[in-house]
Each structure stands twice: as C-alpha cells, then as structure tokens.
C-alpha positions as a Markdown table, in Angstrom:
| # | Residue | x | y | z |
|---|---|---|---|---|
| 1 | Met | 62.2 | 103.3 | -36.9 |
| 2 | Asn | 64.1 | 106.2 | -35.4 |
| 3 | Gly | 67.8 | 105.7 | -36.0 |
| 4 | Gln | 69.5 | 102.3 | -36.5 |
| 5 | Gly | 67.7 | 99.7 | -34.4 |
| 6 | Tyr | 65.5 | 102.2 | -32.5 |
| 7 | His | 61.7 | 102.3 | -32.5 |
| 8 | Gly | 60.9 | 105.5 | -30.7 |
| 9 | Asp | 63.2 | 105.4 | -27.7 |
| 10 | Leu | 63.3 | 101.6 | -27.5 |
| 11 | Gly | 65.6 | 99.1 | -29.1 |
| 12 | Gly | 69.2 | 99.8 | -29.9 |
| 13 | Cys | 72.3 | 97.6 | -29.5 |
| 14 | Phe | 73.9 | 97.4 | -26.1 |
| 15 | Val | 76.5 | 94.6 | -26.3 |
| 16 | Pro | 80.1 | 94.0 | -25.3 |
| 17 | Glu | 82.6 | 95.4 | -27.8 |
| 18 | Ile | 83.5 | 91.8 | -28.8 |
| 19 | Leu | 80.0 | 91.4 | -30.4 |
| 20 | Val | 79.8 | 94.8 | -32.2 |
| 21 | Thr | 81.7 | 93.5 | -35.2 |
| 22 | Val | 79.7 | 90.3 | -35.5 |
| 23 | Leu | 76.4 | 92.2 | -35.2 |
| 24 | Asn | 77.5 | 94.7 | -37.9 |
| 25 | Glu | 78.3 | 91.7 | -40.1 |
| 26 | Leu | 74.9 | 90.3 | -39.4 |
| 27 | Thr | 73.2 | 93.6 | -40.2 |
| 28 | Asp | 75.0 | 93.9 | -43.5 |
| 29 | Ala | 74.2 | 90.3 | -44.4 |
| 30 | Phe | 70.5 | 90.8 | -43.6 |
| 31 | Glu | 70.3 | 94.0 | -45.5 |
| 32 | Ser | 71.9 | 92.4 | -48.5 |
| 33 | Val | 69.3 | 89.6 | -48.7 |
| 34 | Lys | 66.0 | 90.9 | -47.4 |
| 35 | Asn | 65.2 | 92.5 | -50.8 |
| 36 | Asn | 67.2 | 89.9 | -52.9 |
| 37 | Ala | 64.7 | 88.2 | -55.2 |
| 38 | Ala | 66.8 | 85.0 | -55.5 |
| 39 | Phe | 67.2 | 84.7 | -51.7 |
| 40 | Leu | 63.4 | 85.3 | -51.1 |
| 41 | Lys | 62.4 | 82.8 | -53.8 |
| 42 | Thr | 64.6 | 80.1 | -52.2 |
| 43 | Tyr | 63.1 | 80.9 | -48.8 |
| 44 | Asp | 59.6 | 80.7 | -50.2 |
| 45 | Asp | 60.4 | 77.4 | -51.9 |
| 46 | Ile | 61.8 | 75.8 | -48.8 |
| 47 | Met | 58.9 | 77.0 | -46.7 |
| 48 | Ser | 56.3 | 75.6 | -49.1 |
| 49 | Thr | 58.0 | 72.3 | -49.8 |
| 50 | Tyr | 59.5 | 71.6 | -46.4 |
| 51 | Ser | 57.3 | 73.5 | -44.0 |
| 52 | Cys | 53.8 | 73.2 | -45.6 |
| 53 | Arg | 53.2 | 77.0 | -46.1 |
| 54 | Pro | 50.9 | 78.6 | -46.6 |
| 55 | Thr | 49.1 | 77.4 | -43.4 |
| 56 | Pro | 45.3 | 77.4 | -43.4 |
| 57 | Leu | 42.9 | 80.0 | -42.1 |
| 58 | Thr | 40.2 | 77.9 | -40.5 |
| 59 | Tyr | 36.7 | 79.1 | -39.9 |
| 60 | Ala | 35.7 | 78.1 | -36.3 |
| 61 | Gly | 32.0 | 77.6 | -36.9 |
| 62 | Asn | 31.3 | 75.8 | -33.6 |
| 63 | Leu | 33.0 | 78.5 | -31.5 |
| 64 | Thr | 31.2 | 81.2 | -33.5 |
| 65 | Glu | 27.8 | 79.6 | -32.7 |
| 66 | Tyr | 28.7 | 78.9 | -29.1 |
| 67 | Leu | 30.0 | 82.4 | -28.3 |
| 68 | Gly | 27.3 | 84.2 | -30.3 |
| 69 | Gly | 29.6 | 87.1 | -31.3 |
| 70 | Pro | 31.8 | 87.6 | -34.4 |
| 71 | Arg | 32.8 | 85.0 | -37.0 |
| 72 | Ile | 35.9 | 83.4 | -35.6 |
| 73 | Tyr | 38.9 | 82.4 | -37.8 |
| 74 | Ile | 42.0 | 80.6 | -36.6 |
| 75 | Lys | 45.4 | 81.0 | -38.3 |
| 76 | Arg | 46.9 | 77.5 | -38.1 |
| 77 | Glu | 50.6 | 78.0 | -37.4 |
| 78 | Asp | 50.4 | 74.7 | -35.6 |
| 79 | Leu | 50.5 | 73.0 | -39.0 |
| 80 | Asn | 53.9 | 74.6 | -39.7 |
| 81 | His | 56.7 | 71.9 | -39.7 |
| 82 | Ser | 57.9 | 71.4 | -36.1 |
| 83 | Gly | 54.5 | 72.4 | -34.8 |
| 84 | Ala | 54.7 | 76.2 | -34.4 |
| 85 | His | 55.5 | 79.5 | -36.0 |
| 86 | Lys | 59.1 | 79.3 | -35.0 |
| 87 | Leu | 60.4 | 77.7 | -38.2 |
| 88 | Asn | 59.4 | 80.8 | -40.2 |
| 89 | Asn | 62.3 | 82.7 | -38.6 |
| 90 | Val | 64.9 | 79.9 | -38.1 |
| 91 | Ile | 64.8 | 78.9 | -41.8 |
| 92 | Gly | 65.5 | 82.5 | -42.8 |
| 93 | Gln | 68.3 | 82.7 | -40.2 |
| 94 | Gly | 69.7 | 79.4 | -41.3 |
| 95 | Met | 69.9 | 80.6 | -44.9 |
| 96 | Leu | 71.8 | 83.7 | -43.5 |
| 97 | Val | 74.2 | 81.4 | -41.8 |
| 98 | Gln | 75.0 | 79.7 | -45.1 |
| 99 | His | 75.3 | 83.2 | -46.7 |
| 100 | Met | 77.8 | 84.2 | -44.1 |
| 101 | Gly | 79.8 | 80.9 | -44.3 |
| 102 | Lys | 79.4 | 79.9 | -40.7 |
| 103 | Thr | 79.2 | 76.3 | -39.5 |
| 104 | Arg | 77.6 | 76.4 | -36.1 |
| 105 | Val | 74.3 | 77.7 | -34.6 |
| 106 | Ile | 73.3 | 78.2 | -31.0 |
| 107 | Ala | 69.9 | 79.1 | -29.6 |
| 108 | Glu | 67.9 | 79.6 | -26.4 |
| 109 | Thr | 64.5 | 78.0 | -25.8 |
| 110 | Gly | 61.8 | 78.1 | -23.2 |
| 111 | Ala | 58.8 | 76.0 | -24.2 |
| 112 | Gly | 61.1 | 74.1 | -26.6 |
| 113 | Gln | 59.3 | 75.2 | -29.7 |
| 114 | His | 62.1 | 77.4 | -30.9 |
| 115 | Gly | 64.7 | 74.8 | -29.8 |
| 116 | Val | 63.0 | 72.1 | -31.9 |
| 117 | Ala | 62.8 | 74.4 | -34.8 |
| 118 | Val | 66.5 | 75.4 | -34.6 |
| 119 | Ala | 67.5 | 71.7 | -34.3 |
| 120 | Thr | 65.3 | 70.9 | -37.3 |
| 121 | Met | 66.9 | 73.7 | -39.4 |
| 122 | Ala | 70.4 | 72.6 | -38.3 |
| 123 | Ala | 69.8 | 69.1 | -39.4 |
| 124 | Lys | 68.4 | 70.2 | -42.8 |
| 125 | Phe | 71.3 | 72.5 | -43.4 |
| 126 | Gln | 73.9 | 70.2 | -41.7 |
| 127 | Leu | 75.1 | 72.7 | -39.1 |
| 128 | Glu | 76.5 | 72.0 | -35.6 |
| 129 | Cys | 73.9 | 73.0 | -33.1 |
| 130 | Thr | 73.8 | 73.8 | -29.4 |
| 131 | Ile | 70.6 | 74.7 | -27.5 |
| 132 | Tyr | 70.6 | 76.4 | -24.1 |
| 133 | Met | 67.6 | 75.7 | -22.0 |
| 134 | Gly | 66.8 | 76.5 | -18.3 |
| 135 | Glu | 66.8 | 73.4 | -16.1 |
| 136 | Val | 63.2 | 74.3 | -15.0 |
| 137 | Asp | 62.0 | 74.3 | -18.6 |
| 138 | Ile | 63.9 | 71.1 | -19.3 |
| 139 | Arg | 62.0 | 69.3 | -16.6 |
| 140 | Arg | 58.6 | 70.5 | -17.8 |
| 141 | Gln | 59.4 | 70.2 | -21.5 |
| 142 | Arg | 61.2 | 66.9 | -21.6 |
| 143 | Pro | 59.6 | 65.6 | -24.8 |
| 144 | Asn | 60.9 | 68.6 | -26.7 |
| 145 | Val | 64.3 | 68.0 | -25.3 |
| 146 | Phe | 64.2 | 64.4 | -26.5 |
| 147 | Trp | 63.4 | 65.6 | -30.0 |
| 148 | Met | 66.1 | 68.2 | -30.1 |
| 149 | Glu | 68.6 | 65.6 | -29.2 |
| 150 | Gln | 67.3 | 63.1 | -31.8 |
| 151 | Leu | 67.7 | 65.8 | -34.4 |
| 152 | Gly | 71.4 | 66.1 | -33.5 |
| 153 | Ala | 71.5 | 69.1 | -31.2 |
| 154 | Glu | 73.3 | 69.3 | -27.9 |
| 155 | Val | 70.9 | 70.6 | -25.2 |
| 156 | Val | 72.8 | 72.4 | -22.4 |
| 157 | Pro | 70.9 | 72.8 | -19.1 |
| 158 | Val | 71.2 | 76.3 | -17.6 |
| 159 | Lys | 71.1 | 76.3 | -13.8 |
| 160 | Glu | 71.8 | 79.9 | -13.0 |
| 161 | Gly | 69.1 | 82.3 | -11.9 |
| 162 | Ser | 65.5 | 81.0 | -12.2 |
| 163 | Gly | 66.5 | 78.3 | -14.7 |
| 164 | Thr | 64.1 | 79.6 | -17.3 |
| 165 | Leu | 64.2 | 81.5 | -20.6 |
| 166 | Lys | 66.0 | 84.7 | -19.6 |
| 167 | Asp | 68.8 | 82.6 | -18.1 |
| 168 | Ala | 69.1 | 80.5 | -21.3 |
| 169 | Ile | 69.4 | 83.7 | -23.3 |
| 170 | Asn | 72.2 | 84.9 | -21.0 |
| 171 | Ala | 74.1 | 81.6 | -21.5 |
| 172 | Ala | 73.7 | 81.7 | -25.2 |
| 173 | Leu | 75.1 | 85.3 | -25.3 |
| 174 | Arg | 78.1 | 84.2 | -23.3 |
| 175 | Asp | 78.8 | 81.3 | -25.7 |
| 176 | Trp | 78.4 | 83.7 | -28.7 |
| 177 | Ser | 80.9 | 86.2 | -27.2 |
| 178 | Gly | 83.6 | 83.5 | -27.4 |
| 179 | Ser | 82.6 | 81.7 | -30.7 |
| 180 | Ala | 81.2 | 84.4 | -33.0 |
| 181 | Ser | 83.9 | 83.7 | -35.7 |
| 182 | His | 82.2 | 80.5 | -36.7 |
| 183 | Thr | 78.9 | 80.6 | -34.8 |
| 184 | His | 75.6 | 82.4 | -35.4 |
| 185 | Tyr | 73.1 | 82.9 | -32.5 |
| 186 | Val | 69.6 | 82.1 | -33.8 |
| 187 | Leu | 67.6 | 84.4 | -31.5 |
| 188 | Gly | 64.1 | 83.1 | -31.4 |
| 189 | Thr | 62.1 | 86.2 | -30.7 |
| 190 | Ala | 61.9 | 89.8 | -31.8 |
| 191 | Cys | 64.1 | 91.0 | -28.9 |
| 192 | Gly | 67.8 | 91.4 | -28.3 |
| 193 | Pro | 70.2 | 93.8 | -30.0 |
| 194 | His | 69.7 | 95.3 | -33.5 |
| 195 | Pro | 69.2 | 93.7 | -36.0 |
| 196 | Phe | 67.4 | 90.8 | -34.3 |
| 197 | Pro | 64.0 | 92.5 | -33.7 |
| 198 | Glu | 63.7 | 93.7 | -37.3 |
| 199 | Met | 65.0 | 90.4 | -38.7 |
| 200 | Val | 62.8 | 88.1 | -36.7 |
| 201 | Met | 59.7 | 90.3 | -37.5 |
| 202 | Phe | 60.7 | 90.2 | -41.2 |
| 203 | Phe | 60.8 | 86.4 | -41.4 |
| 204 | Gln | 57.7 | 86.0 | -39.3 |
| 205 | Ser | 55.7 | 88.5 | -41.4 |
| 206 | Thr | 54.6 | 85.7 | -43.6 |
| 207 | Ile | 51.9 | 85.0 | -41.0 |
| 208 | Gly | 50.1 | 88.3 | -41.4 |
| 209 | Arg | 50.5 | 88.4 | -45.2 |
| 210 | Glu | 48.7 | 85.0 | -45.4 |
| 211 | Val | 46.0 | 86.1 | -43.0 |
| 212 | Arg | 45.4 | 89.2 | -45.1 |
| 213 | Glu | 45.2 | 87.3 | -48.4 |
| 214 | Lys | 42.9 | 84.6 | -47.0 |
| 215 | Met | 40.5 | 87.1 | -45.3 |
| 216 | Leu | 40.1 | 89.1 | -48.4 |
| 217 | Ile | 39.2 | 85.9 | -50.2 |
| 218 | Gln | 36.9 | 84.3 | -47.5 |
| 219 | Glu | 35.3 | 87.4 | -46.0 |
| 220 | Lys | 35.9 | 90.0 | -48.8 |
| 221 | Arg | 37.3 | 92.4 | -46.1 |
| 222 | Leu | 39.7 | 92.6 | -43.3 |
| 223 | Pro | 38.9 | 91.3 | -39.7 |
| 224 | Arg | 37.9 | 93.7 | -37.0 |
| 225 | Arg | 40.5 | 92.3 | -34.6 |
| 226 | Ile | 43.5 | 90.0 | -34.6 |
| 227 | Tyr | 44.5 | 88.3 | -31.3 |
| 228 | Ala | 48.0 | 86.9 | -30.8 |
| 229 | Cys | 49.9 | 85.8 | -27.6 |
| 230 | Ala | 52.9 | 87.8 | -26.7 |
| 231 | Gly | 56.0 | 86.5 | -25.0 |
| 232 | Gly | 59.0 | 88.2 | -26.7 |
| 233 | Gly | 56.8 | 89.2 | -29.6 |
| 234 | Ser | 57.8 | 87.2 | -32.7 |
| 235 | Asn | 54.3 | 85.6 | -33.2 |
| 236 | Ala | 52.4 | 88.8 | -32.5 |
| 237 | Leu | 54.6 | 91.0 | -34.8 |
| 238 | Gly | 54.5 | 88.4 | -37.5 |
| 239 | Ala | 50.7 | 88.6 | -37.4 |
| 240 | Phe | 50.3 | 92.3 | -37.0 |
| 241 | Gly | 52.9 | 93.6 | -39.4 |
| 242 | Ala | 50.7 | 93.4 | -42.5 |
| 243 | Phe | 47.9 | 95.4 | -40.8 |
| 244 | Leu | 49.6 | 98.3 | -39.2 |
| 245 | Glu | 48.2 | 100.8 | -41.8 |
| 246 | Asp | 44.7 | 99.3 | -41.7 |
| 247 | Asp | 41.6 | 99.8 | -39.5 |
| 248 | Val | 42.1 | 96.5 | -37.7 |
| 249 | Glu | 42.5 | 96.3 | -33.9 |
| 250 | Leu | 45.6 | 94.4 | -32.9 |
| 251 | Val | 45.5 | 92.7 | -29.5 |
| 252 | Ala | 48.6 | 91.2 | -27.9 |
| 253 | Val | 48.0 | 88.9 | -25.0 |
| 254 | Glu | 50.6 | 88.5 | -22.3 |
| 255 | Ala | 50.9 | 85.9 | -19.5 |
| 256 | Gly | 48.7 | 86.9 | -16.6 |
| 257 | Gly | 49.8 | 83.9 | -14.6 |
| 258 | Leu | 48.2 | 83.8 | -11.2 |
| 259 | Gly | 47.0 | 87.4 | -11.3 |
| 260 | Lys | 48.4 | 90.9 | -11.1 |
| 261 | Gln | 48.4 | 91.1 | -7.3 |
| 262 | Thr | 50.4 | 87.9 | -6.9 |
| 263 | Gln | 53.4 | 89.1 | -9.0 |
| 264 | Lys | 53.4 | 85.6 | -10.4 |
| 265 | His | 52.9 | 86.5 | -14.0 |
| 266 | Ala | 54.8 | 87.8 | -17.0 |
| 267 | Ser | 52.7 | 90.9 | -18.0 |
| 268 | Arg | 55.0 | 93.7 | -18.8 |
| 269 | Leu | 52.7 | 96.1 | -20.6 |
| 270 | Ala | 49.0 | 95.2 | -20.0 |
| 271 | Trp | 49.1 | 95.8 | -16.3 |
| 272 | Gly | 51.6 | 98.6 | -16.3 |
| 273 | Val | 54.0 | 96.7 | -14.2 |
| 274 | Gly | 57.0 | 96.7 | -16.5 |
| 275 | Ser | 59.4 | 99.6 | -16.6 |
| 276 | Val | 62.0 | 100.7 | -19.2 |
| 277 | Gly | 65.5 | 99.4 | -18.8 |
| 278 | Val | 68.4 | 97.8 | -20.7 |
| 279 | Ala | 69.0 | 94.1 | -20.6 |
| 280 | Gln | 70.3 | 91.4 | -22.9 |
| 281 | Gly | 71.4 | 93.9 | -25.5 |
| 282 | Tyr | 68.4 | 96.1 | -26.0 |
| 283 | Lys | 66.2 | 98.8 | -24.4 |
| 284 | Ser | 62.6 | 97.9 | -23.7 |
| 285 | Tyr | 60.1 | 97.2 | -20.9 |
| 286 | Phe | 61.2 | 94.6 | -18.4 |
| 287 | Leu | 59.8 | 93.2 | -15.2 |
| 288 | Gln | 62.4 | 94.5 | -12.7 |
| 289 | Asn | 62.6 | 95.9 | -9.2 |
| 290 | Pro | 63.5 | 99.6 | -8.5 |
| 291 | Asp | 67.2 | 98.6 | -8.5 |
| 292 | Gly | 66.9 | 97.2 | -12.1 |
| 293 | Gln | 67.2 | 93.6 | -11.0 |
| 294 | Met | 65.0 | 91.3 | -13.1 |
| 295 | Arg | 62.1 | 89.8 | -11.2 |
| 296 | Leu | 61.0 | 86.2 | -11.3 |
| 297 | Thr | 58.1 | 85.4 | -13.6 |
| 298 | His | 55.4 | 82.8 | -13.9 |
| 299 | Ser | 53.2 | 81.4 | -16.6 |
| 300 | Val | 51.4 | 78.1 | -17.2 |
| 301 | Ala | 53.0 | 78.4 | -20.7 |
| 302 | Ala | 56.8 | 78.1 | -20.7 |
| 303 | Gly | 57.2 | 80.2 | -23.8 |
| 304 | Leu | 55.5 | 83.3 | -22.3 |
| 305 | Asp | 57.4 | 83.7 | -19.0 |
| 306 | Tyr | 60.1 | 86.0 | -20.4 |
| 307 | Ile | 61.0 | 89.2 | -18.5 |
| 308 | Gly | 61.2 | 91.5 | -21.5 |
| 309 | Ile | 59.3 | 92.3 | -24.6 |
| 310 | Ser | 60.2 | 93.3 | -28.2 |
| 311 | Pro | 61.0 | 97.0 | -28.5 |
| 312 | Ile | 59.0 | 97.1 | -31.7 |
| 313 | Leu | 55.9 | 95.7 | -30.0 |
| 314 | Ala | 56.4 | 97.9 | -27.0 |
| 315 | Ser | 56.7 | 101.0 | -29.2 |
| 316 | Leu | 53.5 | 100.1 | -31.0 |
| 317 | Trp | 51.8 | 99.8 | -27.6 |
| 318 | Glu | 53.2 | 103.2 | -26.5 |
| 319 | Ser | 51.7 | 104.7 | -29.7 |
| 320 | Gly | 48.3 | 103.1 | -29.1 |
| 321 | Arg | 48.5 | 101.0 | -32.3 |
| 322 | Val | 48.6 | 97.7 | -30.4 |
| 323 | Arg | 46.4 | 97.0 | -27.4 |
| 324 | Cys | 47.9 | 94.7 | -24.7 |
| 325 | Glu | 45.9 | 92.5 | -22.4 |
| 326 | Ala | 46.9 | 89.6 | -20.0 |
| 327 | Ala | 45.1 | 86.3 | -19.6 |
| 328 | Thr | 45.4 | 84.3 | -16.3 |
| 329 | Asp | 46.4 | 80.7 | -16.2 |
| 330 | Glu | 42.9 | 79.8 | -15.2 |
| 331 | Asp | 41.4 | 81.5 | -18.2 |
| 332 | Val | 44.0 | 80.0 | -20.5 |
| 333 | Val | 43.2 | 76.4 | -19.4 |
| 334 | Ala | 39.5 | 77.1 | -19.8 |
| 335 | Ala | 40.1 | 78.4 | -23.3 |
| 336 | Phe | 42.2 | 75.3 | -24.2 |
| 337 | Arg | 39.4 | 73.0 | -23.0 |
| 338 | Leu | 36.7 | 74.9 | -24.9 |
| 339 | Thr | 38.7 | 75.0 | -28.2 |
| 340 | Ala | 39.5 | 71.3 | -28.0 |
| 341 | Lys | 35.9 | 70.3 | -27.4 |
| 342 | Lys | 34.3 | 72.7 | -29.8 |
| 343 | Glu | 36.7 | 72.6 | -32.7 |
| 344 | Gly | 38.9 | 69.5 | -32.3 |
| 345 | Leu | 41.9 | 71.7 | -32.1 |
| 346 | Leu | 44.6 | 71.5 | -29.4 |
| 347 | Pro | 46.3 | 75.0 | -29.2 |
| 348 | Ala | 49.6 | 75.3 | -27.4 |
| 349 | Leu | 49.2 | 76.9 | -24.0 |
| 350 | Glu | 51.0 | 79.9 | -25.3 |
| 351 | Ser | 48.4 | 80.2 | -28.1 |
| 352 | Ser | 45.6 | 79.6 | -25.7 |
| 353 | His | 46.3 | 83.1 | -24.2 |
| 354 | Ala | 45.1 | 84.6 | -27.4 |
| 355 | Phe | 42.0 | 82.3 | -27.5 |
| 356 | Ala | 41.2 | 83.3 | -23.9 |
| 357 | Gln | 41.2 | 87.0 | -24.6 |
| 358 | Ala | 39.2 | 86.6 | -27.8 |
| 359 | Phe | 36.6 | 84.5 | -26.0 |
| 360 | Gln | 36.3 | 87.1 | -23.2 |
| 361 | Glu | 35.7 | 89.9 | -25.7 |
| 362 | Ala | 33.5 | 88.1 | -28.2 |
| 363 | Ser | 30.3 | 89.6 | -26.8 |
| 364 | Glu | 31.6 | 93.1 | -27.8 |
| 365 | Leu | 31.2 | 92.3 | -31.5 |
| 366 | Gly | 28.3 | 91.2 | -33.6 |
| 367 | Pro | 27.7 | 88.6 | -36.3 |
| 368 | Asp | 28.7 | 91.0 | -39.1 |
| 369 | Asp | 32.2 | 91.2 | -37.6 |
| 370 | Ser | 35.0 | 88.8 | -37.9 |
| 371 | Ile | 38.1 | 88.2 | -35.8 |
| 372 | Val | 41.3 | 86.1 | -36.3 |
| 373 | Ile | 43.1 | 84.2 | -33.5 |
| 374 | Ile | 46.6 | 83.2 | -34.2 |
| 375 | Met | 47.2 | 79.6 | -33.2 |
| 376 | Ser | 51.0 | 79.9 | -32.9 |
| 377 | Gly | 51.6 | 76.3 | -32.0 |
| 378 | Arg | 50.0 | 72.9 | -31.2 |
| 379 | Gly | 49.4 | 71.6 | -27.7 |
| 380 | Asp | 49.6 | 67.9 | -28.3 |
| 381 | Lys | 53.4 | 67.9 | -28.4 |
| 382 | Asp | 53.4 | 69.6 | -24.9 |
| 383 | Ile | 51.3 | 66.9 | -23.5 |
| 384 | Phe | 53.2 | 66.8 | -20.1 |
| 385 | Thr | 52.7 | 70.5 | -19.5 |
| 386 | Val | 49.1 | 70.5 | -20.8 |
| 387 | Ala | 48.1 | 67.5 | -18.7 |
| 388 | Asp | 49.7 | 69.0 | -15.6 |
| 389 | Ala | 47.9 | 72.3 | -16.3 |
| 390 | Leu | 44.6 | 70.5 | -16.7 |
| 391 | Glu | 45.3 | 68.5 | -13.4 |
| 392 | Asp | 44.1 | 65.4 | -15.2 |
| 393 | Ala | 43.8 | 62.6 | -12.6 |
| 394 | Glu | 44.2 | 59.7 | -15.1 |
| 395 | Trp | 47.4 | 61.3 | -16.5 |
| 396 | Lys | 48.9 | 61.6 | -13.0 |
| 397 | Arg | 48.0 | 58.0 | -12.4 |
| 398 | Phe | 49.7 | 57.0 | -15.7 |
| 399 | Ile | 52.9 | 58.9 | -14.8 |
| 400 | Ile | 53.0 | 57.3 | -11.3 |
| 401 | Asp | 52.4 | 53.8 | -12.7 |
| 402 | Arg | 55.0 | 54.3 | -15.4 |
| 403 | Gly | 57.5 | 55.4 | -12.9 |
| 404 | Asp | 56.8 | 52.4 | -10.8 |
| 405 | Ser | 57.3 | 50.1 | -13.8 |
| 406 | Tyr | 60.7 | 51.6 | -14.5 |
| 407 | Arg | 61.8 | 51.2 | -10.9 |
| 408 | Ala | 60.7 | 47.6 | -10.9 |
C-alpha cells in the first residue's frame, strides 16, 4: 500500500467533511483490534460456533472426470451461515460496532446476500438495522427481502438511478452522513473510502487461509489456479490474499452479461472498458462515459452488476498479479446446470461465473494439476432469479398459477 488507503494510485478517501471524523474513528478502531489476540479469538469462536467455519474444500470428482483436465476442488462458502461468504466480514464489523459503542447499523445490498448477513449479525448483536436495496433488486430478490425483514431489519427501496446496487450505496452514504454519531455503515465489499477495502479484505481472508491449509493436506501442494467471481471484490480478495506471494495463478471473473459489444455487462477490467475515476468515496476503475457519468450495467447475477471494483483488486490487476476475465450470462447458466447435475451442488449465479471460467480453461491443464473454484454462495435461496435465468417453463407456470390463486 502506498500511503494511507492507497494501492498504487488507487484507493484513498474522497468523502464529505462530515464523514472524515467518523472514518478516522473507524480506522483507529480497526487498527486497534486487527492484531488484538483477544478480539481475534472471539471472532474465531463466533465464526466456528455460529457460522460453521471452517467451510469444507470439496473434491469435485465428477466434474474432474467429465472435463478431463485438472483435479477440481470447490471451496464451500455456501455452507457459511446465511448462505454466502458475506458473514465473514459482517461479524467482524459487528464486533467493531460493539467496540465503538454504536447502536445502529446500515448497509447496502444487491443480490441480498450481504443484506441477509447484516440483518443476521444485527439480530445476534441486538443492533438496530436498516438495509438499502434498489427497487429493481428488491423485485428479483424478494425471498431475501422477506428474510431480512423477519430478522428485524428495515428494508428501504431505492428508486433513484437504475434502482440497483450503486444507487443503494449512494442512499446508505446519505444516511450515514446524517447519523454517524450512533450508526456504522457495514459496507459489504472491498470498495469505498479507506479503511473499508483493507478491512473487508482482512475479515474475508479466512477463505484463502482455509484453502491453503486444506490444499496442503489434501494435495500436499498449492493449486495451479484459483477462480473467484468479482463484483466489488470481497470474495476474490478473501480467496487470493493468502497466495499473493506464491506461484498460484489468481483469476477474477467479472460479469460479462450479454457480451462486450452490447454494453449490457459489468466488466470493468477484463474487457478494458472501465476507466479510472472517483466515485462513492474512492478512486478505482468504473464503467463510465467520457463525462464521468456512471453507465448502466447488467448481469444475470444481481451481486455482480456493480459499476466499480475494489482498488486493491484493480491494483493487483494492473501489476499483473491477478488475471481478470468475464463470463457471459449464457456461459454462467450453462455452468450452473453442469455443476448441479454433476456434483449435486447449486452455486449462486455470482459464484457460477467462477465455475464458467474454470470450465472453459480446464483443457489448458492436465491431471497432475489442481484448481480451486470459490463457491461464494448457494443458489437455492435465489430460486426466483435462478429459475428465471434457466427459463424453466414449469416454474413460470407455477408462478402464474400461484398468482391466479391469490387473486381468486
């Protein structure tokens, strides 16, 4: 890191003056606990007894045989409590909230995974909780909204802009500007102003440490490649952090949507479409027009349609340490189907981006090699979105019939 909060020329802290003091307070609190043995032991105890860590590293024998390339392992973050990797970060931030003596948390969410995780944490720690969610995402992720509300959170629909994740972040930042004295913003990804990128990566780093430990036990060596989907970057950085000094290829997979030429995608790095700018408190690559206005994005996976990317991940891409690719919606759905039928696993559509790229590249490696795919979340809880993506005729009939029964 070059200077406070900078990674190369990216990162920093670009916020209204009203938030400078609270971010300095947060930085001091994080610095005071990240090497504190008692804090870390409590964190590990909660994650093991409440969130079922460590999560397994599953050998995918059927996919290995079917694809005929390297031995394939799947890191099972879907088995983390609340169904995704998100809880790794929010439990850590929840403990920080207690450390700082605050009583309320707010958050943004796209696919709903982060929102459910924050609502879960708030219920456990008995904190007031407000979740901002774009109205478009609310419609396509209604089951997750239902669970957030059952956990005691207030879910606020954001109608401005495109009604998706970037707009939810803007709404949460506005709330925080007026409530920071008693409220903490639980940012869900490794973006935003310093110290959020470093803090989120720190709490998510448990993913990579567990992968490293298990691979040395099961394979007696490290994998050739690790594949992880990349929206903001929390999942990818959590997986990659433990391998930055090793001869392991790190592949971050963005949302290719309907393809590069359509502009209906969320690939900032892989296709060279993103450009450097400042938005939402930090400097990184964004999908923006020549005037700096943020473009609309698209992905079959609600959690990957963000317009920016972590300054840490972008810096690693600039240096060549991380390779970025993009998987189209079509390839993602095909990868989901294949994984379900071959391994009995239902990856989230976000995670399925990593599967799609790994499957596409499997022929490049041989049977003496091994790869790890990070299954960042489970797909069964996103049944409405997955069923729509699969264009399942019986599901559509069920929804129509159920709607008719309610109207009757």
